[in-house]
Residue, then its C-alpha position, 0 to 999 in steps of 0.5 A: m500500500e502507498n505511504n500517503p493514504p488517499k483522502i476519504y470522499w465520494h465522487n461520481r463519473g456520471y453513472l455509479p457513485h464511487f467511494e475513496g475510503g483508504e483502508i475502509p473495507q468496500t464491496v465491489t459488485f460487477r456482472l458478467y457479459g450477457s447477464l442482462p440483455k441490452e434489448l431488455l434494458l432498452k425496452w424498460k427504458s422506453e417503457l419508463a421514459n415518460g415518468p418522473k426521473l427519480q421514479r424512473n431511475e428507481e423502477l429501472r434499478n428495481r427491474v434490473e436487480d430483480y432480473l439479475d437475482n433470477g440468475v438468467g443468462p450465461r453461466w461463465l463462471a461455471d467454466r473452471r478456466i474462466a473462473g480461474m482467469v477471473a480469480r487471478a485477475l482479482a488477486k493480481f494487485d492484492g497487497e499492492r493496490y488493495l487488500l482482498h478480504a475474500 
């Protein structure tokens, strides 16, 4: 880890908020390619286009989370070769740029 700890703050690059917390544990969530079809996302955005922005965003987020919770789509990590590549990529900078807890 660096000798100069980063400042603790939130920032946003236009889509997801990011938290720079130094040594504060954080969770990283990502999804695999194909887990949410682009056509479905576009359909939902079209259906919600006329509603108030806050309600629209909340409803879209709920639909996406519900869909992803069903585990539909390709199961890339069931392939041990792919799972191994992902595990090695996540561990690559462990202890250098970040500390993995799990």
